[in-house]
N, C-alpha and C positions, 0 to 999 in steps of 0.2 A: 442285800445278797453279799455274802462273805467269798472271800478267796480262798478256794479250796488247795492249791497248790502252793501254799504262802513259803517264802524263802525266811530264813531266820536272819538276825542282822550279821551274823559270824559269816554265814554264806555269801552275803552281798557283800560284806567288807574282804573277804577273800579274793572275791572277782574283782573289786575295785582296787586290789591291790598294787595292780600295773598300771594305773592311770595316772601316778605321778609324773610330773615333769621333771627330765634331767637338765641337768645344768650344763652349759656349752663348756666344752674343752678346747685351751687355747696351746699352740705349739710355736717354739721359737722360729723364725725365718731364718732359713739356713744361709741367706744372702746378706741382710741387714740385720740380723737378731731381733726383730720387731715380734711383737705377738701378735699373732694372726689366728684365724679360725683354721682348723684341721680341714684339709683336702680343698683349699680355697687359694687362690690370686692374693700375694699380699699387697696390701693397700698403700704402702709404705714405698715400696721399690719395685713391683709389677712382676716379680719373679715368681715362679710356680715350679717346684722338683727341678732347680738348677737351669731353667730356661727362663728368659724373657719372655713375658705374655704380652704384658700391657705397657704401651709406650706412655708412660705419666705425663710426661713434658708436652708432648702432644695433645693429650687429653687436656691438661690445663690450658694450652694456648686455645683450644678450641671453645673452652667452658669462656673464656675472657672475651673471645670474639664473638662469640653467640650474645654475650651480655651486652657488650657494645652496641651490636645490630638492634638490639630489642629496645635500648635507650633511644636511639636515633630514629 
């Protein structure tokens, strides 16, 4: 059995032209000048749009405490 309404290779390629992956774009953090993903909290300092959102010191202490509890 033959497919009746067959698409040409060029038609298929035109449709798939929008399927390409885009590379991630980075921006400099206004607070610490580290590279970070756009529209996300800076992993180095915890600031987002000029406000402190994450307390990284507290987060690190919690991680250490959790690791010690797991060991014991």
